[in-house]
PDB file of N, H, CA, C and O in Angstrom:
ATOM      1  N   MET A   1       2.382 -13.274 -14.667  1.00  0.00           N
ATOM      2  CA  MET A   1       3.146 -12.832 -13.525  1.00  0.00           C
ATOM      3  C   MET A   1       2.264 -12.186 -12.463  1.00  0.00           C
ATOM      4  O   MET A   1       2.658 -12.100 -11.301  1.00  0.00           O
ATOM      5  N   ARG A   2       1.089 -11.738 -12.846  1.00  0.00           N
ATOM      6  H   ARG A   2       0.769 -11.807 -13.790  1.00  0.00           H
ATOM      7  CA  ARG A   2       0.282 -11.014 -11.867  1.00  0.00           C
ATOM      8  C   ARG A   2      -0.605 -11.914 -11.018  1.00  0.00           C
ATOM      9  O   ARG A   2      -1.159 -11.448 -10.022  1.00  0.00           O
ATOM     10  N   ASP A   3      -0.759 -13.186 -11.375  1.00  0.00           N
ATOM     11  H   ASP A   3      -0.309 -13.564 -12.184  1.00  0.00           H
ATOM     12  CA  ASP A   3      -1.609 -14.085 -10.591  1.00  0.00           C
ATOM     13  C   ASP A   3      -0.854 -15.365 -10.269  1.00  0.00           C
ATOM     14  O   ASP A   3      -1.196 -16.449 -10.742  1.00  0.00           O
ATOM     15  N   HIS A   4       0.168 -15.212  -9.461  1.00  0.00           N
ATOM     16  H   HIS A   4       0.445 -14.332  -9.077  1.00  0.00           H
ATOM     17  CA  HIS A   4       1.043 -16.325  -9.130  1.00  0.00           C
ATOM     18  C   HIS A   4       0.286 -17.479  -8.466  1.00  0.00           C
ATOM     19  O   HIS A   4       0.566 -18.642  -8.760  1.00  0.00           O
ATOM     20  N   GLU A   5      -0.644 -17.185  -7.596  1.00  0.00           N
ATOM     21  H   GLU A   5      -0.870 -16.241  -7.358  1.00  0.00           H
ATOM     22  CA  GLU A   5      -1.404 -18.238  -6.918  1.00  0.00           C
ATOM     23  C   GLU A   5      -2.159 -19.112  -7.914  1.00  0.00           C
ATOM     24  O   GLU A   5      -2.216 -20.332  -7.754  1.00  0.00           O
ATOM     25  N   SER A   6      -2.727 -18.503  -8.924  1.00  0.00           N
ATOM     26  H   SER A   6      -2.680 -17.512  -9.054  1.00  0.00           H
ATOM     27  CA  SER A   6      -3.453 -19.253  -9.946  1.00  0.00           C
ATOM     28  C   SER A   6      -2.495 -20.155 -10.724  1.00  0.00           C
ATOM     29  O   SER A   6      -2.818 -21.307 -11.017  1.00  0.00           O
ATOM     30  N   MET A   7      -1.321 -19.628 -11.055  1.00  0.00           N
ATOM     31  H   MET A   7      -1.059 -18.693 -10.817  1.00  0.00           H
ATOM     32  CA  MET A   7      -0.332 -20.445 -11.763  1.00  0.00           C
ATOM     33  C   MET A   7       0.091 -21.629 -10.908  1.00  0.00           C
ATOM     34  O   MET A   7       0.296 -22.723 -11.432  1.00  0.00           O
ATOM     35  N   MET A   8       0.225 -21.432  -9.604  1.00  0.00           N
ATOM     36  H   MET A   8       0.059 -20.542  -9.178  1.00  0.00           H
ATOM     37  CA  MET A   8       0.624 -22.506  -8.700  1.00  0.00           C
ATOM     38  C   MET A   8      -0.403 -23.639  -8.688  1.00  0.00           C
ATOM     39  O   MET A   8      -0.036 -24.803  -8.532  1.00  0.00           O
ATOM     40  N   GLN A   9      -1.674 -23.310  -8.849  1.00  0.00           N
ATOM     41  H   GLN A   9      -1.973 -22.364  -8.976  1.00  0.00           H
ATOM     42  CA  GLN A   9      -2.713 -24.326  -8.868  1.00  0.00           C
ATOM     43  C   GLN A   9      -2.639 -25.178 -10.132  1.00  0.00           C
ATOM     44  O   GLN A   9      -3.062 -26.334 -10.134  1.00  0.00           O
ATOM     45  N   ILE A  10      -2.106 -24.608 -11.194  1.00  0.00           N
ATOM     46  H   ILE A  10      -1.763 -23.669 -11.192  1.00  0.00           H
ATOM     47  CA  ILE A  10      -2.002 -25.326 -12.458  1.00  0.00           C
ATOM     48  C   ILE A  10      -0.790 -26.254 -12.467  1.00  0.00           C
ATOM     49  O   ILE A  10      -0.883 -27.398 -12.911  1.00  0.00           O
ATOM     50  N   HIS A  11       0.353 -25.756 -11.974  1.00  0.00           N
ATOM     51  H   HIS A  11       0.429 -24.827 -11.613  1.00  0.00           H
ATOM     52  CA  HIS A  11       1.563 -26.580 -11.990  1.00  0.00           C
ATOM     53  C   HIS A  11       2.515 -26.130 -10.886  1.00  0.00           C
ATOM     54  O   HIS A  11       2.760 -24.936 -10.713  1.00  0.00           O
ATOM     55  N   GLY A  12       3.039 -27.079 -10.155  1.00  0.00           N
ATOM     56  H   GLY A  12       2.840 -28.049 -10.295  1.00  0.00           H
ATOM     57  CA  GLY A  12       3.941 -26.791  -9.045  1.00  0.00           C
ATOM     58  C   GLY A  12       5.223 -26.088  -9.448  1.00  0.00           C
ATOM     59  O   GLY A  12       5.825 -25.388  -8.634  1.00  0.00           O
ATOM     60  N   ALA A  13       5.653 -26.264 -10.698  1.00  0.00           N
ATOM     61  H   ALA A  13       5.164 -26.834 -11.359  1.00  0.00           H
ATOM     62  CA  ALA A  13       6.878 -25.607 -11.157  1.00  0.00           C
ATOM     63  C   ALA A  13       6.729 -24.089 -11.157  1.00  0.00           C
ATOM     64  O   ALA A  13       7.724 -23.365 -11.210  1.00  0.00           O
ATOM     65  N   ALA A  14       5.505 -23.613 -11.098  1.00  0.00           N
ATOM     66  H   ALA A  14       4.697 -24.200 -11.055  1.00  0.00           H
ATOM     67  CA  ALA A  14       5.265 -22.163 -11.070  1.00  0.00           C
ATOM     68  C   ALA A  14       5.800 -21.532  -9.787  1.00  0.00           C
ATOM     69  O   ALA A  14       5.915 -20.310  -9.694  1.00  0.00           O
ATOM     70  N   ARG A  15       6.125 -22.366  -8.798  1.00  0.00           N
ATOM     71  H   ARG A  15       6.030 -23.358  -8.873  1.00  0.00           H
ATOM     72  CA  ARG A  15       6.655 -21.858  -7.528  1.00  0.00           C
ATOM     73  C   ARG A  15       7.873 -20.957  -7.780  1.00  0.00           C
ATOM     74  O   ARG A  15       8.086 -19.975  -7.069  1.00  0.00           O
ATOM     75  N   GLU A  16       8.659 -21.300  -8.790  1.00  0.00           N
ATOM     76  H   GLU A  16       8.487 -22.098  -9.368  1.00  0.00           H
ATOM     77  CA  GLU A  16       9.862 -20.528  -9.086  1.00  0.00           C
ATOM     78  C   GLU A  16       9.659 -19.533 -10.230  1.00  0.00           C
ATOM     79  O   GLU A  16      10.599 -18.848 -10.634  1.00  0.00           O
ATOM     80  N   THR A  17       8.447 -19.457 -10.744  1.00  0.00           N
ATOM     81  H   THR A  17       7.684 -20.014 -10.416  1.00  0.00           H
ATOM     82  CA  THR A  17       8.149 -18.521 -11.825  1.00  0.00           C
ATOM     83  C   THR A  17       7.800 -17.165 -11.219  1.00  0.00           C
ATOM     84  O   THR A  17       6.634 -16.785 -11.117  1.00  0.00           O
ATOM     85  N   LEU A  18       8.828 -16.467 -10.832  1.00  0.00           N
ATOM     86  H   LEU A  18       9.775 -16.776 -10.915  1.00  0.00           H
ATOM     87  CA  LEU A  18       8.700 -15.156 -10.206  1.00  0.00           C
ATOM     88  C   LEU A  18       9.495 -14.153 -11.038  1.00  0.00           C
ATOM     89  O   LEU A  18      10.560 -14.484 -11.557  1.00  0.00           O
ATOM     90  N   PRO A  19       8.988 -12.939 -11.165  1.00  0.00           N
ATOM     91  CA  PRO A  19       9.703 -11.954 -11.990  1.00  0.00           C
ATOM     92  C   PRO A  19      11.170 -11.778 -11.605  1.00  0.00           C
ATOM     93  O   PRO A  19      12.024 -11.626 -12.478  1.00  0.00           O
ATOM     94  N   GLU A  20      11.465 -11.796 -10.328  1.00  0.00           N
ATOM     95  H   GLU A  20      10.771 -11.919  -9.618  1.00  0.00           H
ATOM     96  CA  GLU A  20      12.850 -11.564  -9.907  1.00  0.00           C
ATOM     97  C   GLU A  20      13.796 -12.692 -10.312  1.00  0.00           C
ATOM     98  O   GLU A  20      15.014 -12.525 -10.241  1.00  0.00           O
ATOM     99  N   ASN A  21      13.266 -13.820 -10.730  1.00  0.00           N
ATOM    100  H   ASN A  21      12.277 -13.955 -10.787  1.00  0.00           H
ATOM    101  CA  ASN A  21      14.118 -14.923 -11.182  1.00  0.00           C
ATOM    102  C   ASN A  21      14.519 -14.796 -12.651  1.00  0.00           C
ATOM    103  O   ASN A  21      15.191 -15.675 -13.190  1.00  0.00           O
ATOM    104  N   TYR A  22      14.112 -13.709 -13.296  1.00  0.00           N
ATOM    105  H   TYR A  22      13.566 -12.995 -12.858  1.00  0.00           H
ATOM    106  CA  TYR A  22      14.444 -13.538 -14.715  1.00  0.00           C
ATOM    107  C   TYR A  22      15.950 -13.529 -14.953  1.00  0.00           C
ATOM    108  O   TYR A  22      16.403 -13.886 -16.041  1.00  0.00           O
ATOM    109  N   VAL A  23      16.717 -13.135 -13.972  1.00  0.00           N
ATOM    110  H   VAL A  23      16.349 -12.845 -13.088  1.00  0.00           H
ATOM    111  CA  VAL A  23      18.173 -13.048 -14.132  1.00  0.00           C
ATOM    112  C   VAL A  23      18.823 -14.405 -14.346  1.00  0.00           C
ATOM    113  O   VAL A  23      19.965 -14.479 -14.798  1.00  0.00           O
ATOM    114  N   HIS A  24      18.112 -15.474 -14.028  1.00  0.00           N
ATOM    115  H   HIS A  24      17.184 -15.413 -13.660  1.00  0.00           H
ATOM    116  CA  HIS A  24      18.676 -16.814 -14.193  1.00  0.00           C
ATOM    117  C   HIS A  24      18.581 -17.303 -15.634  1.00  0.00           C
ATOM    118  O   HIS A  24      19.190 -18.313 -15.986  1.00  0.00           O
ATOM    119  N   ASN A  25      17.826 -16.599 -16.466  1.00  0.00           N
ATOM    120  H   ASN A  25      17.332 -15.778 -16.181  1.00  0.00           H
ATOM    121  CA  ASN A  25      17.751 -16.951 -17.890  1.00  0.00           C
ATOM    122  C   ASN A  25      18.902 -16.251 -18.601  1.00  0.00           C
ATOM    123  O   ASN A  25      18.852 -15.051 -18.871  1.00  0.00           O
ATOM    124  N   THR A  26      19.924 -17.017 -18.893  1.00  0.00           N
ATOM    125  H   THR A  26      19.965 -17.992 -18.674  1.00  0.00           H
ATOM    126  CA  THR A  26      21.093 -16.441 -19.574  1.00  0.00           C
ATOM    127  C   THR A  26      21.297 -17.045 -20.956  1.00  0.00           C
ATOM    128  O   THR A  26      22.320 -16.797 -21.595  1.00  0.00           O
ATOM    129  N   VAL A  27      20.320 -17.847 -21.429  1.00  0.00           N
ATOM    130  H   VAL A  27      19.490 -18.048 -20.909  1.00  0.00           H
ATOM    131  CA  VAL A  27      20.488 -18.567 -22.682  1.00  0.00           C
ATOM    132  C   VAL A  27      19.356 -18.313 -23.672  1.00  0.00           C
ATOM    133  O   VAL A  27      19.607 -17.941 -24.818  1.00  0.00           O
ATOM    134  N   LEU A  28      18.123 -18.509 -23.241  1.00  0.00           N
ATOM    135  H   LEU A  28      17.919 -18.811 -22.309  1.00  0.00           H
ATOM    136  CA  LEU A  28      16.985 -18.431 -24.161  1.00  0.00           C
ATOM    137  C   LEU A  28      16.519 -16.995 -24.383  1.00  0.00           C
ATOM    138  O   LEU A  28      16.366 -16.236 -23.425  1.00  0.00           O
ATOM    139  N   PRO A  29      16.292 -16.619 -25.642  1.00  0.00           N
ATOM    140  CA  PRO A  29      15.763 -15.280 -25.907  1.00  0.00           C
ATOM    141  C   PRO A  29      14.347 -15.148 -25.343  1.00  0.00           C
ATOM    142  O   PRO A  29      13.575 -16.107 -25.346  1.00  0.00           O
ATOM    143  N   TRP A  30      14.023 -13.969 -24.870  1.00  0.00           N
ATOM    144  H   TRP A  30      14.650 -13.190 -24.868  1.00  0.00           H
ATOM    145  CA  TRP A  30      12.691 -13.683 -24.346  1.00  0.00           C
ATOM    146  C   TRP A  30      11.746 -13.346 -25.487  1.00  0.00           C
ATOM    147  O   TRP A  30      12.144 -12.723 -26.471  1.00  0.00           O
ATOM    148  N   HIS A  31      10.512 -13.754 -25.355  1.00  0.00           N
ATOM    149  H   HIS A  31      10.188 -14.260 -24.555  1.00  0.00           H
ATOM    150  CA  HIS A  31       9.452 -13.383 -26.296  1.00  0.00           C
ATOM    151  C   HIS A  31       9.303 -11.857 -26.240  1.00  0.00           C
ATOM    152  O   HIS A  31       9.402 -11.278 -25.158  1.00  0.00           O
ATOM    153  N   PRO A  32       9.065 -11.191 -27.386  1.00  0.00           N
ATOM    154  CA  PRO A  32       8.939  -9.729 -27.385  1.00  0.00           C
ATOM    155  C   PRO A  32       7.907  -9.206 -26.379  1.00  0.00           C
ATOM    156  O   PRO A  32       8.119  -8.158 -25.769  1.00  0.00           O
ATOM    157  N   GLY A  33       6.811  -9.914 -26.205  1.00  0.00           N
ATOM    158  H   GLY A  33       6.639 -10.765 -26.700  1.00  0.00           H
ATOM    159  CA  GLY A  33       5.806  -9.492 -25.225  1.00  0.00           C
ATOM    160  C   GLY A  33       6.331  -9.581 -23.802  1.00  0.00           C
ATOM    161  O   GLY A  33       6.012  -8.737 -22.965  1.00  0.00           O
ATOM    162  N   ALA A  34       7.134 -10.601 -23.527  1.00  0.00           N
ATOM    163  H   ALA A  34       7.393 -11.286 -24.207  1.00  0.00           H
ATOM    164  CA  ALA A  34       7.737 -10.739 -22.198  1.00  0.00           C
ATOM    165  C   ALA A  34       8.749  -9.624 -21.960  1.00  0.00           C
ATOM    166  O   ALA A  34       8.802  -9.055 -20.869  1.00  0.00           O
ATOM    167  N   VAL A  35       9.549  -9.310 -22.975  1.00  0.00           N
ATOM    168  H   VAL A  35       9.505  -9.772 -23.861  1.00  0.00           H
ATOM    169  CA  VAL A  35      10.512  -8.214 -22.861  1.00  0.00           C
ATOM    170  C   VAL A  35       9.786  -6.928 -22.520  1.00  0.00           C
ATOM    171  O   VAL A  35      10.202  -6.191 -21.626  1.00  0.00           O
ATOM    172  N   ARG A  36       8.704  -6.658 -23.230  1.00  0.00           N
ATOM    173  H   ARG A  36       8.366  -7.257 -23.956  1.00  0.00           H
ATOM    174  CA  ARG A  36       7.929  -5.440 -22.985  1.00  0.00           C
ATOM    175  C   ARG A  36       7.412  -5.413 -21.549  1.00  0.00           C
ATOM    176  O   ARG A  36       7.522  -4.389 -20.874  1.00  0.00           O
ATOM    177  N   TRP A  37       6.840  -6.545 -21.064  1.00  0.00           N
ATOM    178  H   TRP A  37       6.751  -7.377 -21.612  1.00  0.00           H
ATOM    179  CA  TRP A  37       6.300  -6.592 -19.704  1.00  0.00           C
ATOM    180  C   TRP A  37       7.400  -6.327 -18.680  1.00  0.00           C
ATOM    181  O   TRP A  37       7.231  -5.511 -17.775  1.00  0.00           O
ATOM    182  N   PHE A  38       8.526  -7.020 -18.829  1.00  0.00           N
ATOM    183  H   PHE A  38       8.663  -7.683 -19.565  1.00  0.00           H
ATOM    184  CA  PHE A  38       9.603  -6.845 -17.864  1.00  0.00           C
ATOM    185  C   PHE A  38      10.118  -5.407 -17.868  1.00  0.00           C
ATOM    186  O   PHE A  38      10.322  -4.822 -16.805  1.00  0.00           O
ATOM    187  N   GLU A  39      10.326  -4.841 -19.035  1.00  0.00           N
ATOM    188  H   GLU A  39      10.160  -5.317 -19.899  1.00  0.00           H
ATOM    189  CA  GLU A  39      10.851  -3.474 -19.102  1.00  0.00           C
ATOM    190  C   GLU A  39       9.844  -2.465 -18.568  1.00  0.00           C
ATOM    191  O   GLU A  39      10.237  -1.492 -17.924  1.00  0.00           O
ATOM    192  N   GLU A  40       8.557  -2.672 -18.820  1.00  0.00           N
ATOM    193  H   GLU A  40       8.238  -3.462 -19.343  1.00  0.00           H
ATOM    194  CA  GLU A  40       7.527  -1.780 -18.285  1.00  0.00           C
ATOM    195  C   GLU A  40       7.429  -1.875 -16.768  1.00  0.00           C
ATOM    196  O   GLU A  40       6.913  -0.965 -16.118  1.00  0.00           O
ATOM    197  N   ASN A  41       7.915  -2.958 -16.211  1.00  0.00           N
ATOM    198  H   ASN A  41       8.333  -3.697 -16.739  1.00  0.00           H
ATOM    199  CA  ASN A  41       7.838  -3.170 -14.770  1.00  0.00           C
ATOM    200  C   ASN A  41       9.188  -3.019 -14.074  1.00  0.00           C
ATOM    201  O   ASN A  41       9.382  -3.495 -12.956  1.00  0.00           O
ATOM    202  N   GLY A  42      10.114  -2.351 -14.755  1.00  0.00           N
ATOM    203  H   GLY A  42       9.957  -1.965 -15.664  1.00  0.00           H
ATOM    204  CA  GLY A  42      11.375  -1.974 -14.133  1.00  0.00           C
ATOM    205  C   GLY A  42      12.504  -2.977 -14.187  1.00  0.00           C
ATOM    206  O   GLY A  42      13.498  -2.828 -13.478  1.00  0.00           O
ATOM    207  N   TYR A  43      12.369  -3.999 -15.017  1.00  0.00           N
ATOM    208  H   TYR A  43      11.561  -4.121 -15.594  1.00  0.00           H
ATOM    209  CA  TYR A  43      13.431  -4.998 -15.159  1.00  0.00           C
ATOM    210  C   TYR A  43      14.211  -4.710 -16.431  1.00  0.00           C
ATOM    211  O   TYR A  43      13.671  -4.148 -17.383  1.00  0.00           O
ATOM    212  N   ASP A  44      15.478  -5.095 -16.447  1.00  0.00           N
ATOM    213  H   ASP A  44      15.916  -5.552 -15.673  1.00  0.00           H
ATOM    214  CA  ASP A  44      16.330  -4.842 -17.607  1.00  0.00           C
ATOM    215  C   ASP A  44      16.701  -6.163 -18.273  1.00  0.00           C
ATOM    216  O   ASP A  44      17.457  -6.956 -17.712  1.00  0.00           O
ATOM    217  N   ILE A  45      16.166  -6.395 -19.470  1.00  0.00           N
ATOM    218  H   ILE A  45      15.552  -5.751 -19.926  1.00  0.00           H
ATOM    219  CA  ILE A  45      16.486  -7.589 -20.226  1.00  0.00           C
ATOM    220  C   ILE A  45      17.696  -7.271 -21.116  1.00  0.00           C
ATOM    221  O   ILE A  45      17.662  -6.298 -21.869  1.00  0.00           O
ATOM    222  N   PRO A  46      18.758  -8.073 -21.042  1.00  0.00           N
ATOM    223  CA  PRO A  46      19.937  -7.819 -21.885  1.00  0.00           C
ATOM    224  C   PRO A  46      19.573  -7.860 -23.366  1.00  0.00           C
ATOM    225  O   PRO A  46      18.751  -8.672 -23.790  1.00  0.00           O
ATOM    226  N   ASP A  47      20.182  -6.988 -24.139  1.00  0.00           N
ATOM    227  H   ASP A  47      20.850  -6.328 -23.795  1.00  0.00           H
ATOM    228  CA  ASP A  47      19.894  -6.903 -25.574  1.00  0.00           C
ATOM    229  C   ASP A  47      20.044  -8.247 -26.291  1.00  0.00           C
ATOM    230  O   ASP A  47      19.274  -8.557 -27.200  1.00  0.00           O
ATOM    231  N   ASP A  48      21.038  -9.045 -25.880  1.00  0.00           N
ATOM    232  H   ASP A  48      21.664  -8.793 -25.141  1.00  0.00           H
ATOM    233  CA  ASP A  48      21.271 -10.313 -26.579  1.00  0.00           C
ATOM    234  C   ASP A  48      20.215 -11.370 -26.258  1.00  0.00           C
ATOM    235  O   ASP A  48      20.207 -12.437 -26.872  1.00  0.00           O
ATOM    236  N   LEU A  49      19.322 -11.088 -25.300  1.00  0.00           N
ATOM    237  H   LEU A  49      19.329 -10.221 -24.801  1.00  0.00           H
ATOM    238  CA  LEU A  49      18.259 -12.039 -24.972  1.00  0.00           C
ATOM    239  C   LEU A  49      16.882 -11.545 -25.414  1.00  0.00           C
ATOM    240  O   LEU A  49      15.868 -12.189 -25.146  1.00  0.00           O
ATOM    241  N   GLU A  50      16.855 -10.400 -26.092  1.00  0.00           N
ATOM    242  H   GLU A  50      17.679  -9.877 -26.310  1.00  0.00           H
ATOM    243  CA  GLU A  50      15.578  -9.903 -26.602  1.00  0.00           C
ATOM    244  C   GLU A  50      15.246 -10.661 -27.881  1.00  0.00           C
ATOM    245  O   GLU A  50      16.019 -10.662 -28.839  1.00  0.00           O
ATOM    246  N   GLY A  51      14.066 -11.313 -27.876  1.00  0.00           N
ATOM    247  H   GLY A  51      13.438 -11.312 -27.098  1.00  0.00           H
ATOM    248  CA  GLY A  51      13.671 -12.156 -28.997  1.00  0.00           C
ATOM    249  C   GLY A  51      13.078 -11.486 -30.133  1.00  0.00           C
ATOM    250  O   GLY A  51      12.721 -12.135 -31.116  1.00  0.00           O
TER     251      GLY A  51
END
């Protein structure tokens, strides 16, 4: 999440890989490391999506 430009060079789909788009994931559980990153950076992951 911290080097978006680098991700964009690898794959164009990274254009939408932005932290604020996390709210669109309403189905797949988040990896525990991702949950930690989001919560440490002020985002709230719903309990039912914590992996």
